[in-house]
C-alpha positions as CSV (number, residue, x, y, z in Angstrom):
1,M,-53.4,-154.9,-27.0
2,G,-50.9,-153.0,-29.2
3,W,-48.4,-150.2,-29.0
4,A,-48.7,-146.8,-30.6
5,A,-45.9,-144.2,-31.1
6,V,-46.2,-140.5,-30.8
7,T,-43.5,-138.0,-31.8
8,V,-43.5,-135.0,-29.6
9,L,-41.4,-131.9,-30.4
10,T,-40.2,-130.0,-27.4
11,I,-38.7,-126.5,-27.5
12,S,-35.4,-125.4,-26.0
13,C,-32.3,-127.7,-25.7
14,F,-34.4,-130.9,-26.1
15,T,-34.7,-132.7,-29.4
16,A,-37.7,-134.6,-30.6
17,N,-38.7,-137.6,-28.4
18,T,-40.7,-140.7,-29.1
19,V,-42.9,-142.1,-26.3
20,L,-44.8,-145.4,-26.4
21,F,-48.1,-145.8,-24.6
22,H,-50.5,-148.7,-24.5
23,T,-53.7,-148.8,-26.6
24,D,-56.6,-151.1,-26.1
25,D,-58.5,-152.7,-29.1
26,Q,-60.5,-149.6,-29.6
27,G,-57.4,-147.4,-29.8
28,E,-57.9,-145.6,-26.5
29,K,-54.9,-144.5,-24.6
30,K,-53.9,-146.7,-21.5
31,L,-51.8,-145.6,-18.7
32,R,-48.0,-146.4,-19.2
33,Y,-46.4,-145.4,-15.9
34,L,-49.4,-145.0,-13.6
35,M,-51.5,-147.9,-12.4
36,E,-55.1,-147.8,-13.6
37,P,-57.4,-147.2,-10.6
38,P,-60.8,-148.9,-10.2
39,V,-63.6,-147.5,-12.3
40,Y,-64.8,-145.5,-9.3
41,A,-62.1,-145.1,-6.7
42,E,-63.1,-143.7,-3.4
43,V,-61.5,-143.5,0.1
44,S,-63.8,-142.9,3.1
45,A,-62.7,-141.7,6.5
46,P,-64.0,-139.8,9.4
47,R,-63.2,-136.1,10.3
48,G,-60.1,-136.0,12.5
49,G,-58.8,-139.4,11.1
50,N,-56.3,-140.1,8.4
51,A,-56.7,-141.0,4.7
52,T,-54.4,-142.4,2.0
53,L,-55.3,-141.7,-1.6
54,P,-53.6,-144.3,-3.9
55,C,-51.4,-143.5,-6.8
56,V,-48.9,-146.2,-7.6
57,L,-46.5,-146.2,-10.5
58,Q,-45.9,-149.2,-12.7
59,S,-42.5,-147.9,-13.6
60,K,-40.6,-144.7,-13.5
61,P,-39.8,-142.4,-16.4
62,P,-36.2,-141.0,-16.5
63,H,-37.3,-137.5,-15.4
64,Y,-40.7,-136.9,-13.8
65,R,-42.8,-135.0,-11.3
66,I,-45.8,-136.0,-9.4
67,K,-48.3,-133.3,-8.6
68,W,-51.3,-133.8,-6.3
69,V,-54.2,-131.4,-7.0
70,K,-57.6,-131.0,-5.2
71,L,-60.2,-130.4,-7.9
72,Q,-62.6,-127.4,-7.6
73,P,-65.6,-128.4,-9.7
74,H,-67.4,-125.0,-9.1
75,H,-64.4,-122.9,-9.9
76,Q,-63.4,-123.7,-13.4
77,G,-59.7,-123.0,-14.2
78,V,-58.6,-122.8,-10.5
79,E,-56.0,-125.4,-9.6
80,N,-55.7,-126.1,-5.9
81,I,-52.1,-127.7,-5.6
82,V,-51.6,-129.8,-2.7
83,L,-48.0,-131.2,-3.2
84,I,-45.3,-131.6,-5.8
85,T,-42.4,-133.9,-5.9
86,N,-39.7,-134.9,-8.3
87,G,-39.1,-138.3,-6.5
88,N,-36.4,-136.8,-4.2
89,A,-37.7,-133.5,-2.7
90,Q,-41.4,-132.3,-2.2
91,K,-43.1,-129.0,-1.8
92,N,-46.4,-128.7,0.0
93,Y,-49.0,-125.9,-0.9
94,G,-52.1,-124.3,0.5
95,A,-54.0,-124.9,3.6
96,L,-54.0,-128.5,3.1
97,G,-50.2,-128.9,2.3
98,P,-49.1,-129.0,6.1
99,R,-51.3,-132.1,6.7
100,A,-50.2,-133.9,3.3
101,S,-47.3,-136.1,2.5
102,L,-46.4,-138.9,0.2
103,R,-46.8,-142.4,1.8
104,G,-43.7,-143.7,0.1
105,A,-44.3,-147.4,1.3
106,H,-42.0,-148.5,-1.6
107,P,-40.0,-146.7,-4.5
108,L,-43.1,-146.6,-6.9
109,D,-45.5,-145.4,-4.1
110,A,-46.8,-141.8,-4.9
111,S,-49.9,-142.2,-2.7
112,L,-51.0,-139.1,-0.8
113,R,-51.6,-139.2,2.9
114,I,-53.7,-136.5,4.7
115,T,-53.8,-136.4,8.4
116,N,-56.3,-134.9,10.7
117,L,-59.1,-134.8,8.2
118,E,-61.3,-131.6,8.0
119,L,-64.9,-131.2,6.5
120,E,-63.4,-129.1,3.6
121,D,-61.1,-132.1,2.7
122,N,-63.9,-133.9,1.2
123,G,-63.9,-134.0,-2.7
124,S,-62.0,-135.3,-5.7
125,Y,-58.2,-135.3,-6.1
126,R,-55.9,-135.8,-9.1
127,C,-52.5,-137.5,-9.1
128,E,-50.6,-136.3,-12.2
129,L,-47.3,-137.8,-13.5
130,I,-45.5,-135.0,-15.5
131,N,-42.6,-136.1,-17.6
132,G,-42.8,-133.4,-20.1
133,I,-43.6,-135.9,-23.0
134,E,-46.8,-137.8,-22.3
135,D,-48.4,-136.7,-19.0
136,E,-50.7,-139.1,-17.1
137,R,-53.4,-138.5,-14.4
138,V,-55.6,-140.6,-12.2
139,E,-58.5,-139.2,-10.0
140,I,-59.6,-140.5,-6.5
141,T,-62.5,-139.3,-4.3
142,L,-62.0,-138.7,-0.7
143,S,-65.4,-139.0,1.2
144,V,-65.3,-137.6,4.7
145,Q,-67.9,-139.7,6.7
146,G,-70.6,-137.6,8.0
147,V,-74.4,-136.7,8.3
148,V,-76.5,-134.1,6.4
149,F,-79.1,-132.0,8.4
150,P,-81.6,-129.5,7.1
151,Y,-81.3,-126.1,9.0
152,Q,-83.7,-123.2,9.1
153,S,-83.4,-119.6,10.4
154,R,-84.8,-118.8,13.8
155,H,-86.8,-116.1,11.9
156,G,-88.7,-118.8,9.9
157,R,-88.9,-120.7,6.6
158,Y,-86.8,-119.6,3.6
159,K,-84.6,-116.8,5.1
160,F,-81.2,-117.5,3.8
161,T,-79.4,-116.3,0.9
162,F,-76.5,-118.5,-0.4
163,P,-73.8,-116.6,1.6
164,Q,-76.1,-116.6,4.7
165,A,-76.7,-120.4,4.4
166,K,-73.0,-121.0,4.1
167,A,-72.4,-119.0,7.3
168,A,-75.3,-120.7,9.1
169,C,-73.8,-124.1,8.5
170,T,-70.4,-122.8,9.7
171,E,-72.0,-121.5,12.8
172,Q,-73.3,-125.0,13.4
173,D,-69.9,-126.8,13.0
174,A,-70.9,-127.8,9.5
175,I,-70.4,-126.9,5.8
176,L,-72.9,-126.7,3.1
177,A,-73.8,-130.2,1.8
178,T,-73.0,-131.3,-1.7
179,F,-75.6,-133.0,-3.9
180,K,-73.9,-136.3,-3.5
181,Q,-74.0,-136.1,0.3
182,L,-77.8,-135.1,0.0
183,Y,-78.4,-138.0,-2.3
184,K,-76.7,-140.5,0.1
185,A,-78.8,-138.9,3.1
186,W,-82.0,-139.4,1.1
187,T,-81.1,-143.1,0.5
188,D,-80.5,-143.3,4.2
189,G,-84.0,-142.1,4.9
190,L,-83.9,-138.4,4.9
191,D,-87.4,-137.0,3.9
192,W,-87.7,-133.1,4.1
193,C,-90.2,-130.8,2.4
194,N,-88.3,-127.6,2.5
195,A,-86.0,-126.7,-0.2
196,G,-82.5,-125.9,0.9
197,W,-79.2,-124.5,-0.7
198,L,-76.4,-127.0,-1.6
199,S,-72.8,-126.0,-2.0
200,D,-72.9,-125.6,-5.7
201,G,-75.5,-122.9,-5.4
202,T,-78.3,-125.0,-6.4
203,V,-81.5,-125.7,-4.4
204,H,-83.1,-129.1,-3.7
205,Y,-85.2,-131.2,-1.2
206,P,-85.2,-134.9,-0.7
207,I,-88.7,-136.8,-0.6
208,L,-89.3,-140.4,0.3
209,L,-93.0,-140.2,0.8
210,S,-94.8,-138.3,-2.1
211,R,-97.6,-136.0,-0.9
212,P,-99.5,-132.9,-2.2
213,A,-97.5,-130.4,-0.2
214,C,-94.1,-131.7,-1.3
215,G,-94.2,-131.8,-5.1
216,G,-97.4,-133.4,-5.6
217,D,-97.6,-137.1,-6.9
218,L,-94.2,-137.2,-8.4
219,L,-92.1,-140.3,-7.7
220,P,-89.8,-140.1,-4.6
221,G,-86.5,-138.6,-5.2
222,I,-84.4,-135.4,-5.0
223,R,-86.6,-132.4,-6.0
224,S,-84.6,-129.6,-7.7
225,Y,-85.2,-126.0,-8.2
226,G,-81.9,-125.8,-10.1
227,P,-79.3,-123.0,-9.6
228,R,-80.8,-119.9,-8.0
229,H,-79.6,-116.3,-7.5
230,K,-77.1,-116.4,-4.6
231,T,-78.0,-113.1,-3.1
232,K,-81.6,-112.4,-4.3
233,D,-83.3,-115.9,-3.7
234,H,-84.0,-117.2,-0.1
235,F,-84.3,-120.9,0.9
236,D,-83.4,-123.1,4.0
237,T,-80.1,-125.0,3.8
238,F,-78.6,-128.5,4.1
239,C,-75.6,-128.7,6.1
240,F,-72.9,-131.5,6.5
241,T,-71.0,-132.4,9.6
242,S,-68.9,-135.2,10.8
243,A,-67.7,-136.8,14.0
244,T,-66.0,-134.5,16.6
245,S,-63.1,-134.9,19.1
246,G,-65.5,-134.0,22.0
247,S,-68.8,-135.4,23.3
248,V,-72.3,-134.2,23.9
249,F,-74.0,-134.8,27.3
250,F,-77.5,-133.9,28.6
251,L,-78.4,-131.9,31.7
252,A,-81.9,-132.3,33.0
253,G,-84.0,-129.2,33.5
254,P,-86.4,-127.5,33.7
255,L,-84.1,-124.6,32.6
256,N,-84.4,-121.4,30.6
257,F,-81.8,-120.6,27.8
258,A,-79.6,-118.5,30.1
259,E,-79.8,-121.2,32.9
260,A,-78.9,-123.8,30.3
261,E,-75.7,-121.8,29.3
262,R,-74.6,-121.6,33.0
263,A,-75.4,-125.2,33.6
264,C,-73.2,-126.2,30.6
265,R,-70.3,-124.0,31.9
266,G,-70.7,-125.5,35.3
267,G,-70.1,-128.9,33.7
268,A,-67.0,-127.8,32.1
269,G,-68.6,-127.5,28.7
270,E,-70.8,-125.1,26.7
271,L,-74.1,-125.4,25.0
272,A,-73.8,-127.7,22.0
273,L,-74.2,-126.7,18.4
274,V,-76.7,-128.3,16.1
275,G,-73.9,-130.0,14.1
276,Q,-72.4,-131.4,17.2
277,L,-75.7,-132.9,18.3
278,Y,-76.4,-134.4,15.0
279,A,-72.8,-135.9,15.0
280,A,-73.3,-137.4,18.6
281,W,-76.6,-138.8,17.3
282,Q,-74.9,-140.2,14.1
283,F,-71.5,-141.5,15.5
284,Q,-72.0,-141.9,19.3
285,G,-75.6,-143.3,19.2
286,L,-76.9,-140.5,21.5
287,D,-80.6,-141.3,22.3
288,R,-82.6,-139.2,24.6
289,C,-86.4,-138.4,24.7
290,D,-85.8,-135.0,26.5
291,G,-85.8,-131.7,24.6
292,G,-82.8,-129.6,25.4
293,W,-81.5,-126.2,24.6
294,L,-78.8,-125.7,21.9
295,R,-76.4,-122.7,21.4
296,D,-78.5,-121.2,18.5
297,G,-81.6,-121.0,20.9
298,S,-83.3,-124.0,19.3
299,V,-84.6,-127.1,21.3
300,R,-84.0,-130.6,20.0
301,F,-83.6,-134.2,21.1
302,P,-81.8,-137.1,19.3
303,I,-83.5,-140.4,18.9
304,T,-81.6,-143.7,17.7
305,N,-84.4,-146.0,18.8
306,P,-87.9,-144.6,17.8
307,R,-90.6,-145.3,20.5
308,G,-93.9,-144.0,21.6
309,R,-94.1,-140.5,23.1
310,C,-90.7,-139.7,21.6
311,G,-91.5,-137.5,18.6
312,G,-94.2,-139.7,17.1
313,L,-92.1,-140.6,14.1
314,P,-91.1,-144.2,13.2
315,E,-87.6,-143.2,12.1
316,P,-84.4,-142.4,14.0
317,G,-83.5,-138.7,13.8
318,V,-83.0,-135.4,15.6
319,R,-86.3,-134.1,16.6
320,S,-87.0,-130.3,16.9
321,F,-89.2,-128.1,18.9
322,G,-88.0,-125.2,16.9
323,F,-87.0,-121.8,18.6
324,P,-89.1,-121.3,21.7
325,S,-89.0,-118.2,23.8
326,K,-85.7,-118.2,25.7
327,T,-87.5,-117.3,28.8
328,L,-89.4,-120.7,28.9
329,R,-88.2,-123.0,31.8
330,L,-89.4,-126.2,30.2
331,Y,-86.3,-128.0,28.8
332,G,-82.8,-129.3,29.7
333,A,-79.6,-128.6,28.1
334,Y,-77.3,-130.4,25.4
335,C,-73.7,-129.5,26.3
336,Y,-70.5,-130.2,24.5
337,R,-67.0,-130.7,25.9
């Protein structure tokens, strides 16, 4: 381990300054003021919870600022500033700003605390130390715990443009899934033969059991159509949702759609969204063998303990009857309050 010196010429009333930074045996720069994070630093928390993204100084330069930024990987050149502090005062920015603050557990603690996490908070963040001479930065990933689900239009397969897919997820208490989220869902057992939009405008589908109708005899994995035209091409979508503050409950039928709506209101609730049912299945262990209406007009039921005559599949999941006629009096209702 050695030291290297760099001379930096600054304009205005400052003179030339010399700053030292560590170098390793290969001559690569090492952080001087900020603590080096783990190779892959990730913080995980549920929606509605709190998270702290670590950023700790080893020592303080005489004059400095700390800037926290949420990275926008699909919007090159866009800097989404969350918070800036000079060690004494701080200023918050954007929609995330009111829920963000410095933890300040000790004089060298510049960790970012985010309260009441939302789905959109998921992503990568950068802690920047700016001292006008040799700026430093570390990156941390915030992973909002959740579940990915495929979603199809009531009008059939492959009906969504990218904007329509994004709106469809929002309507179901979700956001478009990222590739990383879809990959995790695949490792957790998601097998789906219909291609769907992801948040970066690419189209994929996850396959565990290779079969002729789903990419042929290729090895299991995430099949990719790559980037597609966002307003001309049409696919299904993969949505991402997380835990909710309310709960989903079932009302027995038989009910048609209108009766199901009234029954939920009578129980001080409303028909559940698809995302809310998936969240209840994932985080509350909701397990019922009864088909029930949801607000989008679909009929589904959640299974955590697979068994005979409950969908016929050996894996846990949310089973679907699709979008039957709303006049049918065959089902119960899944309500949310």
